[in-house]
KOLKOL-390061 format. One line per field, with one value per atom (N, C-alpha, C): residue number from 1; residue in one letter; atom name; y, z negated, x negated. Coordinates in steps of 0.2 Angstrom, whole numbers. Layout:
! residues N
seq (NUM|...)
type (a|...)
atom (CA|...)
c2 (Y|...)
c3 (Z|...)
c1 (X|...)
END
This chain:
! residues 213
seq (1|1|1|2|2|2|3|3|3|4|4|4|5|5|5|6|6|6|7|7|7|8|8|8|9|9|9|10|10|10|11|11|11|12|12|12|13|13|13|14|14|14|15|15|15|16|16|16|17|17|17|18|18|18|19|19|19|20|20|20|21|21|21|22|22|22|23|23|23|24|24|24|25|25|25|26|26|26|27|27|27|28|28|28|29|29|29|30|30|30|31|31|31|32|32|32|33|33|33|34|34|34|35|35|35|36|36|36|37|37|37|38|38|38|39|39|39|40|40|40|41|41|41|42|42|42|43|43|43|44|44|44|45|45|45|46|46|46|47|47|47|48|48|48|49|49|49|50|50|50|51|51|51|52|52|52|53|53|53|54|54|54|55|55|55|56|56|56|57|57|57|58|58|58|59|59|59|60|60|60|61|61|61|62|62|62|63|63|63|64|64|64|65|65|65|66|66|66|67|67|67|68|68|68|69|69|69|70|70|70|71|71|71|72|72|72|73|73|73|74|74|74|75|75|75|76|76|76|77|77|77|78|78|78|79|79|79|80|80|80|81|81|81|82|82|82|83|83|83|84|84|84|85|85|85|86|86|86|87|87|87|88|88|88|89|89|89|90|90|90|91|91|91|92|92|92|93|93|93|94|94|94|95|95|95|96|96|96|97|97|97|98|98|98|99|99|99|100|100|100|101|101|101|102|102|102|103|103|103|104|104|104|105|105|105|106|106|106|107|107|107|108|108|108|109|109|109|110|110|110|111|111|111|112|112|112|113|113|113|114|114|114|115|115|115|116|116|116|117|117|117|118|118|118|119|119|119|120|120|120|121|121|121|122|122|122|123|123|123|124|124|124|125|125|125|126|126|126|127|127|127|128|128|128|129|129|129|130|130|130|131|131|131|132|132|132|133|133|133|134|134|134|135|135|135|136|136|136|137|137|137|138|138|138|139|139|139|140|140|140|141|141|141|142|142|142|143|143|143|144|144|144|145|145|145|146|146|146|147|147|147|148|148|148|149|149|149|150|150|150|151|151|151|152|152|152|153|153|153|154|154|154|155|155|155|156|156|156|157|157|157|158|158|158|159|159|159|160|160|160|161|161|161|162|162|162|163|163|163|164|164|164|165|165|165|166|166|166|167|167|167|168|168|168|169|169|169|170|170|170|171|171|171|172|172|172|173|173|173|174|174|174|175|175|175|176|176|176|177|177|177|178|178|178|179|179|179|180|180|180|181|181|181|182|182|182|183|183|183|184|184|184|185|185|185|186|186|186|187|187|187|188|188|188|189|189|189|190|190|190|191|191|191|192|192|192|193|193|193|194|194|194|195|195|195|196|196|196|197|197|197|198|198|198|199|199|199|200|200|200|201|201|201|202|202|202|203|203|203|204|204|204|205|205|205|206|206|206|207|207|207|208|208|208|209|209|209|210|210|210|211|211|211|212|212|212|213|213|213)
type (m|m|m|n|n|n|i|i|i|v|v|v|k|k|k|l|l|l|a|a|a|i|i|i|i|i|i|l|l|l|i|i|i|i|i|i|v|v|v|g|g|g|g|g|g|s|s|s|v|v|v|w|w|w|l|l|l|l|l|l|i|i|i|e|e|e|h|h|h|h|h|h|q|q|q|w|w|w|f|f|f|t|t|t|d|d|d|p|p|p|a|a|a|l|l|l|v|v|v|k|k|k|a|a|a|q|q|q|v|v|v|v|v|v|q|q|q|w|w|w|g|g|g|a|a|a|w|w|w|g|g|g|p|p|p|v|v|v|i|i|i|y|y|y|m|m|m|l|l|l|l|l|l|y|y|y|a|a|a|v|v|v|g|g|g|p|p|p|s|s|s|f|f|f|l|l|l|v|v|v|p|p|p|g|g|g|a|a|a|v|v|v|m|m|m|t|t|t|i|i|i|a|a|a|g|g|g|g|g|g|l|l|l|a|a|a|f|f|f|g|g|g|t|t|t|k|k|k|w|w|w|g|g|g|s|s|s|v|v|v|y|y|y|s|s|s|l|l|l|i|i|i|g|g|g|g|g|g|d|d|d|v|v|v|g|g|g|a|a|a|i|i|i|v|v|v|a|a|a|f|f|f|a|a|a|a|a|a|g|g|g|r|r|r|f|f|f|l|l|l|g|g|g|k|k|k|s|s|s|f|f|f|v|v|v|e|e|e|k|k|k|i|i|i|v|v|v|g|g|g|e|e|e|r|r|r|f|f|f|k|k|k|s|s|s|m|m|m|l|l|l|h|h|h|r|r|r|i|i|i|a|a|a|k|k|k|n|n|n|g|g|g|f|f|f|q|q|q|i|i|i|i|i|i|l|l|l|y|y|y|l|l|l|r|r|r|m|m|m|v|v|v|p|p|p|v|v|v|i|i|i|p|p|p|y|y|y|n|n|n|a|a|a|l|l|l|n|n|n|l|l|l|l|l|l|a|a|a|g|g|g|a|a|a|s|s|s|p|p|p|i|i|i|t|t|t|f|f|f|h|h|h|d|d|d|y|y|y|f|f|f|w|w|w|a|a|a|t|t|t|m|m|m|i|i|i|g|g|g|m|m|m|i|i|i|p|p|p|g|g|g|t|t|t|i|i|i|l|l|l|f|f|f|a|a|a|f|f|f|l|l|l|g|g|g|d|d|d|a|a|a|l|l|l|w|w|w|h|h|h|p|p|p|l|l|l|s|s|s|p|p|p|k|k|k|f|f|f|f|f|f|l|l|l|a|a|a|l|l|l|l|l|l|l|l|l|i|i|i|g|g|g|g|g|g|s|s|s|v|v|v|g|g|g|c|c|c|g|g|g|e|e|e|i|i|i|y|y|y|r|r|r|r|r|r|w|w|w|s|s|s|r|r|r|v|v|v|k|k|k|i|i|i|d|d|d|d|d|d)
atom (N|CA|C|N|CA|C|N|CA|C|N|CA|C|N|CA|C|N|CA|C|N|CA|C|N|CA|C|N|CA|C|N|CA|C|N|CA|C|N|CA|C|N|CA|C|N|CA|C|N|CA|C|N|CA|C|N|CA|C|N|CA|C|N|CA|C|N|CA|C|N|CA|C|N|CA|C|N|CA|C|N|CA|C|N|CA|C|N|CA|C|N|CA|C|N|CA|C|N|CA|C|N|CA|C|N|CA|C|N|CA|C|N|CA|C|N|CA|C|N|CA|C|N|CA|C|N|CA|C|N|CA|C|N|CA|C|N|CA|C|N|CA|C|N|CA|C|N|CA|C|N|CA|C|N|CA|C|N|CA|C|N|CA|C|N|CA|C|N|CA|C|N|CA|C|N|CA|C|N|CA|C|N|CA|C|N|CA|C|N|CA|C|N|CA|C|N|CA|C|N|CA|C|N|CA|C|N|CA|C|N|CA|C|N|CA|C|N|CA|C|N|CA|C|N|CA|C|N|CA|C|N|CA|C|N|CA|C|N|CA|C|N|CA|C|N|CA|C|N|CA|C|N|CA|C|N|CA|C|N|CA|C|N|CA|C|N|CA|C|N|CA|C|N|CA|C|N|CA|C|N|CA|C|N|CA|C|N|CA|C|N|CA|C|N|CA|C|N|CA|C|N|CA|C|N|CA|C|N|CA|C|N|CA|C|N|CA|C|N|CA|C|N|CA|C|N|CA|C|N|CA|C|N|CA|C|N|CA|C|N|CA|C|N|CA|C|N|CA|C|N|CA|C|N|CA|C|N|CA|C|N|CA|C|N|CA|C|N|CA|C|N|CA|C|N|CA|C|N|CA|C|N|CA|C|N|CA|C|N|CA|C|N|CA|C|N|CA|C|N|CA|C|N|CA|C|N|CA|C|N|CA|C|N|CA|C|N|CA|C|N|CA|C|N|CA|C|N|CA|C|N|CA|C|N|CA|C|N|CA|C|N|CA|C|N|CA|C|N|CA|C|N|CA|C|N|CA|C|N|CA|C|N|CA|C|N|CA|C|N|CA|C|N|CA|C|N|CA|C|N|CA|C|N|CA|C|N|CA|C|N|CA|C|N|CA|C|N|CA|C|N|CA|C|N|CA|C|N|CA|C|N|CA|C|N|CA|C|N|CA|C|N|CA|C|N|CA|C|N|CA|C|N|CA|C|N|CA|C|N|CA|C|N|CA|C|N|CA|C|N|CA|C|N|CA|C|N|CA|C|N|CA|C|N|CA|C|N|CA|C|N|CA|C|N|CA|C|N|CA|C|N|CA|C|N|CA|C|N|CA|C|N|CA|C|N|CA|C|N|CA|C|N|CA|C|N|CA|C|N|CA|C|N|CA|C|N|CA|C|N|CA|C|N|CA|C|N|CA|C|N|CA|C|N|CA|C|N|CA|C|N|CA|C|N|CA|C|N|CA|C|N|CA|C|N|CA|C|N|CA|C|N|CA|C|N|CA|C|N|CA|C|N|CA|C|N|CA|C|N|CA|C|N|CA|C|N|CA|C|N|CA|C|N|CA|C|N|CA|C|N|CA|C|N|CA|C|N|CA|C|N|CA|C|N|CA|C|N|CA|C|N|CA|C|N|CA|C|N|CA|C|N|CA|C|N|CA|C|N|CA|C|N|CA|C)
c2 (-195|-196|-191|-195|-194|-186|-184|-176|-171|-175|-171|-172|-176|-178|-173|-173|-168|-160|-158|-151|-150|-153|-149|-151|-157|-157|-149|-147|-141|-136|-134|-129|-129|-133|-131|-133|-134|-133|-127|-123|-116|-111|-113|-107|-109|-115|-115|-111|-112|-107|-101|-100|-92|-89|-94|-89|-89|-95|-98|-91|-89|-84|-77|-78|-70|-69|-73|-74|-78|-80|-84|-84|-76|-77|-79|-79|-83|-89|-91|-101|-101|-96|-97|-95|-89|-85|-85|-89|-88|-82|-76|-73|-65|-68|-63|-64|-70|-70|-68|-65|-61|-53|-52|-44|-43|-49|-49|-50|-55|-59|-49|-47|-39|-36|-36|-32|-35|-41|-45|-43|-41|-41|-47|-47|-51|-57|-57|-63|-66|-63|-67|-74|-75|-83|-88|-85|-88|-88|-85|-83|-89|-88|-93|-100|-102|-109|-112|-105|-108|-109|-105|-107|-113|-115|-120|-127|-126|-130|-134|-125|-127|-128|-125|-127|-132|-138|-142|-148|-145|-147|-146|-141|-140|-139|-144|-145|-141|-137|-133|-135|-137|-142|-140|-145|-143|-139|-142|-140|-131|-132|-121|-118|-122|-116|-116|-121|-121|-117|-115|-112|-104|-106|-96|-96|-101|-101|-98|-102|-101|-93|-91|-82|-78|-79|-74|-76|-79|-81|-84|-87|-89|-96|-96|-108|-107|-107|-108|-109|-105|-101|-106|-104|-106|-113|-115|-125|-125|-121|-123|-121|-115|-113|-118|-122|-127|-132|-132|-142|-140|-135|-133|-135|-129|-130|-137|-139|-145|-152|-150|-157|-156|-148|-149|-152|-148|-149|-157|-161|-169|-172|-167|-170|-168|-164|-163|-169|-170|-173|-179|-183|-189|-189|-186|-186|-183|-181|-181|-188|-191|-196|-202|-202|-207|-204|-201|-198|-200|-199|-199|-209|-211|-216|-221|-228|-229|-232|-231|-231|-225|-219|-214|-208|-213|-208|-212|-216|-223|-221|-218|-213|-208|-202|-197|-196|-201|-202|-206|-213|-215|-220|-226|-232|-232|-228|-230|-230|-229|-229|-232|-237|-242|-246|-248|-255|-249|-242|-242|-242|-240|-241|-249|-252|-261|-259|-257|-256|-254|-247|-245|-246|-250|-253|-259|-264|-268|-266|-260|-257|-251|-247|-240|-236|-237|-231|-234|-236|-238|-234|-238|-233|-227|-223|-215|-211|-215|-211|-211|-215|-215|-212|-209|-206|-197|-197|-191|-189|-194|-193|-191|-194|-195|-195|-188|-188|-189|-195|-198|-198|-197|-195|-190|-188|-182|-181|-178|-174|-174|-173|-174|-184|-183|-189|-194|-193|-200|-198|-192|-189|-193|-192|-194|-202|-207|-215|-218|-213|-216|-215|-209|-208|-214|-218|-222|-229|-230|-234|-237|-242|-247|-243|-237|-236|-233|-232|-232|-224|-216|-209|-210|-215|-213|-216|-220|-221|-217|-213|-211|-201|-201|-195|-194|-200|-201|-200|-206|-205|-200|-196|-187|-184|-182|-181|-179|-186|-188|-188|-191|-190|-183|-179|-172|-167|-168|-165|-165|-169|-169|-161|-162|-162|-154|-153|-147|-141|-145|-141|-137|-141|-142|-140|-138|-132|-128|-127|-119|-115|-120|-119|-114|-120|-116|-112|-108|-105|-98|-99|-94|-91|-96|-97|-92|-94|-90|-83|-81|-72|-73|-77|-78|-84|-82|-91|-91|-90|-87|-91|-91|-91|-101|-101|-106|-111|-106|-109|-109|-107|-111|-118|-120|-126|-129|-128|-134|-135|-134|-133|-137|-137|-141|-150|-148|-155|-159|-155|-159|-164|-158|-160|-166|-166|-171|-178|-178|-183|-184|-182|-184|-187|-187|-191|-197|-195|-202|-208|-205|-211|-213|-209|-212|-218|-216|-221|-227|-227|-232|-235|-234|-236|-239|-235|-242|-246|-246|-252|-258|-256|-262|-262|-258|-259|-269|-270|-276|-276|-271|-268|-264|-270|-267|-260|-254|-249|-245|-250|-247|-254|-253|-259|-260)
c3 (593|598|595|590|586|584|583|582|588|593|600|601|601|603|596|591|587|587|590|593|598|604|609|610|605|603|599|594|590|595|599|603|609|612|615|612|604|602|601|597|593|598|605|611|613|613|615|610|604|595|599|598|599|606|612|616|616|612|609|604|599|594|596|602|604|608|613|619|617|613|611|614|617|622|628|631|636|638|633|630|632|627|625|631|631|638|645|648|656|660|657|662|660|652|652|658|660|665|672|673|679|679|673|671|670|667|667|670|676|683|686|686|691|689|680|677|679|682|682|689|692|702|704|708|712|707|701|697|693|696|694|693|701|701|699|696|693|687|684|676|675|679|678|679|684|684|679|677|669|662|662|658|656|664|665|663|665|662|655|653|646|641|643|641|637|640|641|635|633|626|621|619|613|613|617|617|620|625|630|636|637|643|648|651|658|665|662|667|665|660|654|659|659|666|672|672|683|683|677|679|679|675|675|682|685|692|697|697|700|701|693|693|695|693|693|702|704|712|718|715|720|720|725|725|729|733|738|735|732|728|722|718|712|711|715|715|717|725|725|717|715|709|703|702|697|698|705|704|703|705|705|697|692|688|684|686|681|684|689|691|688|689|686|677|671|667|667|671|672|671|677|677|671|667|664|657|654|649|652|655|660|657|659|658|651|647|641|637|640|636|638|646|646|643|640|636|629|626|620|618|621|622|620|620|619|613|606|598|597|600|596|598|606|608|606|604|599|595|591|583|585|590|590|594|598|601|597|591|589|590|584|586|592|594|597|604|607|612|615|609|611|617|614|622|627|629|633|636|633|636|640|637|639|647|647|652|657|656|661|665|659|663|666|666|671|677|676|683|683|683|681|688|694|698|698|698|696|688|685|678|679|681|682|685|690|698|695|692|689|680|676|672|674|678|681|685|687|692|685|679|676|669|665|660|652|652|646|640|642|638|637|633|630|636|642|646|644|640|638|634|632|629|635|639|645|647|647|651|649|642|637|637|636|638|645|649|656|658|655|653|648|645|638|643|647|650|657|657|663|671|670|678|682|688|692|692|692|695|698|707|712|712|708|705|700|699|693|697|701|705|708|710|717|715|710|708|703|702|698|701|708|714|716|718|722|717|712|707|704|702|700|707|714|719|719|716|717|713|706|698|699|703|702|707|713|719|713|710|708|704|699|693|697|701|704|705|712|714|709|703|699|694|693|691|696|703|706|706|708|704|698|694|687|687|693|694|696|699|702|698|690|686|687|691|692|700|705|711|713|719|721|722|724|722|715|711|705|704|704|703|709|712|718|716|712|707|703|697|692|695|699|704|705|711|712|708|704|696|694|693|689|693|702|706|704|705|704|699|693|687|688|690|692|696|703|706|704|696|695|689|686|681|688|692|698|699|700|700|691|689|682|680|684|683|689|691|697|701|696|696|694|699|693|690|690|685|679|672|666|664|662|661|654|652|644|643|634|630|633)
c1 (-354|-349|-344|-340|-335|-334|-342|-342|-339|-344|-343|-335|-332|-325|-321|-321|-318|-318|-324|-326|-322|-322|-319|-313|-309|-303|-299|-305|-305|-306|-308|-311|-303|-301|-294|-287|-286|-281|-281|-288|-290|-286|-291|-288|-282|-276|-271|-266|-270|-264|-265|-270|-272|-265|-266|-261|-255|-252|-246|-244|-250|-245|-245|-252|-251|-244|-244|-240|-234|-231|-225|-220|-219|-211|-214|-219|-217|-215|-217|-213|-207|-204|-198|-193|-193|-191|-191|-190|-193|-193|-187|-185|-189|-194|-200|-205|-206|-213|-212|-207|-206|-209|-206|-209|-218|-219|-228|-230|-229|-231|-232|-226|-228|-233|-235|-240|-249|-247|-251|-254|-249|-251|-255|-260|-262|-265|-265|-268|-261|-259|-250|-250|-252|-252|-254|-262|-266|-268|-265|-262|-255|-251|-246|-248|-252|-254|-258|-263|-266|-261|-256|-252|-247|-247|-243|-248|-253|-258|-259|-256|-261|-252|-247|-239|-240|-238|-234|-238|-247|-249|-245|-242|-240|-234|-230|-221|-218|-220|-217|-214|-209|-207|-207|-211|-212|-206|-202|-194|-194|-196|-195|-200|-205|-210|-207|-207|-206|-199|-195|-188|-192|-196|-200|-202|-206|-209|-204|-198|-193|-190|-190|-189|-193|-201|-206|-207|-207|-208|-205|-199|-195|-194|-193|-192|-198|-199|-205|-213|-213|-221|-219|-214|-214|-215|-213|-214|-223|-225|-232|-237|-235|-237|-238|-231|-230|-232|-231|-235|-244|-248|-254|-256|-253|-252|-251|-245|-245|-250|-251|-258|-263|-265|-270|-272|-265|-264|-266|-264|-261|-267|-273|-281|-285|-283|-286|-286|-279|-277|-280|-278|-280|-286|-293|-299|-297|-296|-297|-296|-289|-288|-295|-297|-304|-307|-310|-315|-316|-307|-308|-306|-305|-305|-297|-296|-288|-287|-292|-290|-287|-292|-291|-284|-283|-277|-271|-272|-266|-265|-270|-270|-267|-267|-265|-256|-255|-249|-243|-247|-240|-241|-238|-236|-231|-226|-220|-222|-229|-230|-236|-239|-242|-240|-232|-230|-232|-230|-231|-237|-242|-250|-251|-247|-248|-245|-238|-237|-236|-242|-246|-252|-255|-262|-258|-251|-252|-248|-245|-240|-240|-247|-249|-245|-247|-242|-237|-231|-224|-221|-227|-224|-224|-230|-232|-228|-225|-221|-214|-211|-207|-204|-210|-210|-210|-213|-214|-207|-203|-197|-192|-194|-188|-193|-193|-199|-197|-193|-193|-198|-205|-208|-212|-215|-221|-222|-224|-227|-235|-238|-244|-248|-243|-243|-245|-240|-243|-247|-249|-258|-261|-261|-266|-269|-258|-259|-262|-261|-266|-270|-272|-284|-284|-281|-283|-282|-278|-276|-281|-282|-284|-282|-278|-274|-280|-283|-286|-285|-291|-287|-284|-285|-282|-276|-270|-266|-263|-265|-265|-262|-267|-266|-261|-260|-253|-246|-247|-242|-238|-242|-242|-240|-242|-241|-234|-233|-227|-221|-223|-218|-216|-220|-218|-214|-216|-213|-204|-201|-192|-191|-195|-190|-193|-199|-203|-199|-194|-193|-185|-180|-176|-175|-181|-177|-183|-187|-189|-182|-178|-174|-168|-168|-163|-166|-173|-176|-174|-173|-172|-165|-161|-155|-149|-154|-154|-152|-153|-154|-143|-142|-133|-132|-130|-129|-122|-118|-110|-111|-117|-117|-116|-113|-113|-121|-127|-133|-135|-134|-134|-131|-125|-122|-123|-123|-127|-133|-140|-146|-144|-137|-139|-135|-131|-129|-135|-141|-143|-148|-151|-157|-151|-145|-140|-141|-140|-142|-148|-153|-160|-163|-159|-158|-157|-149|-146|-149|-153|-158|-162|-165|-169|-170|-162|-160|-158|-154|-154|-160|-166|-173|-175|-175|-175|-173|-163|-161|-162|-165|-167|-173|-177|-184|-186|-191|-193|-199|-200|-206|-204|-205|-201|-203|-199|-202|-200|-193|-196|-191|-191|-187|-181)
END
């Protein structure tokens, strides 16, 4: 079984590393995505969603991918495609965490996240919901931890879906506004993002569920 697990990891890592080496500029400069999407034509949204699903696995911030979606597709469709891509990536990583098991995942994510694994086991929905709204833990580390914890897929799925909506819309809005960086729309996007983070911090302070140390 360990050989099968290792083989699956090597295939996923190998394919993703190739993608990052061949097209690393997509993940570092969101503006380039717009030009590339035009070349892809009708396949543009599908390819973008696949890129979004694998990008966070290699420390590409989800916010960067969402901003790219806003640049390429506008606020509405940038949000929709980003949510689909992000949810697909979250589900795949959750399944990987469940398949690999608790001990294997703990070795991957390190000691610092072990306490979070225990909190997810006790208050899974609330913890995942908060960490989707205020992503203080790397995206895929959280997905793997959730998969290795006893949280039900139902709670994980809905906490992820609901928690990702505000930030996704706001960062897609910011991406759309980047075409006019000195416009009122741009500063409104920054203000709303700041307000969203502030609301998450208020929730953390007042929640009865212990989210961090």
